Structure formats: C-alpha cells, structure tokens
C-alpha positions as CSV (number, residue, x, y, z in Angstrom):
1,M,-80.0,-22.7,4.9
2,R,-79.2,-24.1,1.6
3,K,-77.6,-20.6,0.7
4,I,-75.6,-20.5,3.5
5,S,-73.9,-24.2,3.2
6,K,-73.6,-23.4,-0.6
7,W,-71.6,-20.0,0.6
8,K,-69.3,-22.0,3.2
9,K,-68.8,-24.7,0.7
10,F,-67.9,-22.0,-1.6
11,R,-65.5,-20.2,1.1
12,R,-63.7,-23.3,1.7
13,V,-63.1,-24.4,-1.8
14,F,-62.0,-21.0,-2.2
15,K,-59.5,-21.1,0.7
16,R,-58.2,-24.4,-0.2
17,K,-58.1,-24.0,-4.4
18,L,-56.9,-20.4,-4.8
19,L,-56.2,-18.7,-1.5
20,K,-53.7,-21.1,-0.1
21,P,-51.8,-22.0,-3.4
22,L,-51.7,-18.3,-4.2
23,L,-50.4,-17.3,-0.4
24,Y,-47.5,-20.4,-0.7
25,A,-46.9,-18.7,-4.2
26,A,-46.3,-15.1,-3.0
27,G,-44.3,-16.4,0.1
28,A,-41.9,-18.6,-2.0
29,S,-41.8,-15.4,-4.6
30,L,-40.7,-13.1,-1.3
31,L,-38.5,-15.5,0.0
32,L,-36.9,-16.1,-3.8
33,Y,-36.4,-12.3,-4.1
34,L,-34.8,-11.9,-0.8
35,L,-32.1,-14.7,-1.1
36,I,-31.6,-13.3,-4.9
37,S,-31.5,-9.7,-3.8
38,N,-29.2,-10.6,-1.1
39,A,-26.6,-12.9,-2.9
40,I,-26.4,-9.7,-5.2
41,I,-25.6,-7.2,-2.5
42,Q,-23.2,-9.6,-1.2
43,K,-21.7,-10.0,-4.4
44,R,-21.2,-5.9,-5.1
45,I,-19.6,-5.6,-1.5
46,A,-17.4,-8.3,-2.2
47,E,-16.1,-7.4,-5.6
48,P,-13.4,-4.8,-5.2
49,Q,-13.8,-1.3,-6.2
50,A,-12.7,0.2,-9.5
51,P,-9.8,2.9,-8.3
52,Q,-10.8,6.6,-8.3
53,F,-7.1,7.6,-10.0
54,V,-4.3,5.3,-10.7
55,I,-0.9,7.2,-10.2
56,S,1.0,6.2,-13.4
57,R,2.9,9.2,-13.9
58,I,6.7,7.9,-14.4
59,S,8.6,10.5,-11.7
60,D,11.4,10.2,-9.4
61,Q,10.5,13.8,-7.9
62,F,9.8,13.5,-4.3
63,D,6.6,14.2,-3.5
64,E,5.5,13.3,0.3
65,T,2.2,12.5,-0.2
66,E,2.9,10.2,-2.7
67,F,5.9,8.8,-1.0
68,M,3.5,8.1,2.5
69,H,1.0,6.5,0.1
70,M,3.3,4.1,-1.3
71,L,5.0,3.1,2.0
72,L,1.1,2.1,3.3
73,T,0.7,0.3,0.1
74,I,4.1,-1.4,1.1
75,Q,3.1,-2.3,4.6
76,E,-0.1,-3.8,3.5
77,L,1.3,-5.6,0.8
78,R,3.8,-7.3,3.0
79,N,1.3,-8.9,5.2
80,L,0.0,-10.7,2.3
81,P,2.2,-13.7,1.7
82,E,2.3,-14.0,-1.7
83,E,2.2,-10.3,-3.0
84,G,4.7,-9.8,-0.1
85,R,7.5,-12.2,-1.6
86,E,6.3,-10.9,-5.2
87,L,6.6,-7.3,-4.0
88,R,10.4,-8.0,-2.7
89,Q,11.3,-9.7,-6.1
90,F,9.7,-6.8,-8.2
91,V,10.9,-3.6,-6.4
92,N,14.9,-5.1,-6.4
93,Q,14.9,-5.3,-10.2
94,P,15.9,-2.9,-12.5
95,F,13.7,-0.2,-13.8
96,P,11.6,-0.9,-16.0
97,S,10.8,-4.8,-15.0
98,A,7.6,-7.0,-15.9
99,C,5.6,-7.2,-12.5
100,P,3.7,-10.3,-11.4
101,K,-0.1,-10.4,-12.2
102,L,-1.5,-10.7,-8.9
103,L,1.1,-7.7,-7.6
104,A,0.1,-6.0,-10.6
105,H,-3.8,-6.7,-9.7
106,R,-3.1,-5.6,-5.9
107,L,-1.2,-2.1,-7.0
108,N,-4.0,-1.4,-9.4
109,Q,-6.4,-1.7,-6.1
110,M,-4.2,0.4,-4.6
111,N,-4.2,3.2,-7.2
112,W,-0.3,2.4,-8.4
113,A,0.3,1.7,-12.1
114,P,3.2,-0.9,-11.3
115,Q,5.9,0.9,-13.2
116,A,5.2,4.4,-11.8
117,F,5.1,2.4,-8.3
118,L,8.8,0.8,-9.0
119,I,10.4,4.2,-10.1
120,R,9.4,5.8,-6.7
121,V,10.9,2.7,-4.9
122,K,13.9,3.3,-6.5
123,K,14.0,7.1,-5.7
124,M,13.7,6.1,-2.1
125,F,16.5,3.5,-2.6
126,K,18.6,6.4,-3.9
127,M,17.3,8.5,-1.0
128,Y,18.4,6.0,1.6
129,D,21.9,5.2,0.1
130,I,22.6,9.5,0.2
131,Y,21.0,9.3,3.8
132,D,23.3,6.6,4.8
133,R,26.4,8.6,3.5
134,I,25.3,11.6,5.7
135,I,24.8,9.3,8.9
136,R,27.9,7.8,8.5
137,L,30.1,11.1,8.1
138,D,28.0,12.5,11.0
139,E,29.4,9.2,13.1
140,T,33.0,9.7,11.8
141,I,33.2,13.7,12.6
142,A,31.3,12.7,16.1
143,F,34.1,10.0,16.8
144,L,36.9,12.1,15.5
145,S,35.7,15.3,17.4
146,E,35.6,13.3,20.7
147,E,38.8,11.8,20.1
148,I,40.9,14.9,19.6
149,D,38.8,16.8,22.5
150,N,40.3,13.7,24.8
151,D,43.5,14.1,23.4
152,R,43.7,10.8,22.3
153,L,44.3,11.9,18.6
154,P,46.6,14.8,17.3
155,L,45.0,18.6,17.1
156,R,46.3,18.5,13.3
157,L,43.2,15.9,12.5
158,A,40.9,18.7,13.0
159,S,41.2,19.8,9.2
160,Q,39.9,16.3,8.4
161,I,36.7,17.1,10.6
162,K,36.8,20.3,8.3
163,V,36.8,18.4,5.1
164,L,34.4,15.9,6.3
165,K,32.0,18.4,7.4
166,E,32.3,20.1,3.8
167,E,31.5,16.7,1.7
168,R,28.5,16.2,4.2
169,D,27.2,19.8,3.5
170,N,27.9,19.4,-0.1
171,I,25.5,16.4,-0.4
172,F,23.1,18.7,1.2
173,N,23.4,20.9,-1.4
174,K,23.3,18.7,-4.2
175,E,22.1,15.4,-3.5
176,I,19.4,15.8,-0.9
177,T,16.5,18.0,0.5
178,K,16.0,18.5,3.7
179,A,12.4,17.2,3.3
180,E,14.0,13.8,1.8
181,Y,16.4,13.5,4.4
182,D,13.5,13.9,7.2
183,F,11.7,11.3,5.5
184,M,14.6,8.7,5.4
185,Q,15.0,9.6,9.2
186,T,11.7,8.3,9.7
187,Y,11.0,5.6,7.3
188,G,14.4,4.3,6.5
189,G,13.9,1.0,8.4
190,I,11.4,0.3,5.9
191,V,13.9,0.5,3.2
192,I,15.9,-1.8,4.9
193,R,13.4,-4.5,5.1
194,L,12.5,-4.0,1.6
195,R,15.5,-4.2,-0.1
196,D,17.5,-7.3,-0.9
197,P,21.0,-7.2,0.5
198,A,22.2,-8.8,-2.6
199,E,21.5,-5.7,-4.7
C-alpha cells in the first residue's frame, strides 16, 4: 500500500510541478509562433512586389501593347486622389520633367520608368492632335458635300472638297498610321480628360 501511495504522490507532484508547466509553456510557444508567423505572412502579402520588368526605353514609337498598358495605368492612377492630381500635372509638363515621388513610386509599381511613361503620353497627345485634324477635315468635307448636293452652295466649291480630301490623305500618309488613328478613335476620350486645357 505504501508503494502505491508513494507512486500516486509522485504522479501528482509530477503533474503539478513538471507536466502542467511544460504543457503551458508548449501552448504559449505554439500561440506565440502562430502570432509571429501570421504577422510575417501578412507583412509579405501587404508589401508591394518588386516589378518583374520596368519599361524604361525612351521612345515615341507607337506600340499598341505598351500604349494599352499606359492607358490601364492612367485609369488606375486617376482613381487615386493624390496620384490622379500629380499624374495630370506631370503629363502636362514638357519632356523631360521631374516626377513627384509618390507618382514615381506608383509608376514603378506598374512597370513604368517616369520619363518613359511621359514620352509615351506626349506621343499620345500628338496622335490625338493629328486625329482631331482629320476629324475636322472629314466634318468639313461632309458639310460642303451636303450643301453642294442640296444646291445651297455653288458647284465650283467641289474643287475645295478635292483639296481637303488631298490634305486628309496626305496627313494619313505622312503623319499618322491606320493603327494610331484607330487607337485614337477608340480611346481619344481618355486623352481629353487627361490633357490640361491650358496646354
């Protein structure tokens, strides 16, 4: 009997003095491990990933893929209040211009070097100006043709229509490509909203 009671006493002491503190320590360690690992994982998710590539080539050649990426970048930045204001100021300055730090950081996250982005926006503005000239010529040609057809203008003005059509064709041959024209026809509204009227 005495051996059994000593054994029970030993088990009670073992549980109280060694097993319970050990279990509490293990539980606390596990909880601490979970909290720290969760914090590290959340930090990694929240941290912006470094871009795989950055478009840094200074070129005003029309590349539809790059220009589509530029339009998506513009749309995303315009939805951010501070960056949207900085974007409008930046793109309406002459090339090259200093880019605000916050905007430069955002552009880098979206795979753009600021000056490479700016030169492409300037190209887009130039494309829009040429596109707008063509549209105005088309409207003038259509108006004169209708007026002559309805006998509201003399037939001799048909020579003016021919001159206007030649000017339009000349612009198409020398100043803008069909791809650039189609691009402006689809996305010209973004240029109007981005461009500073004072420019």
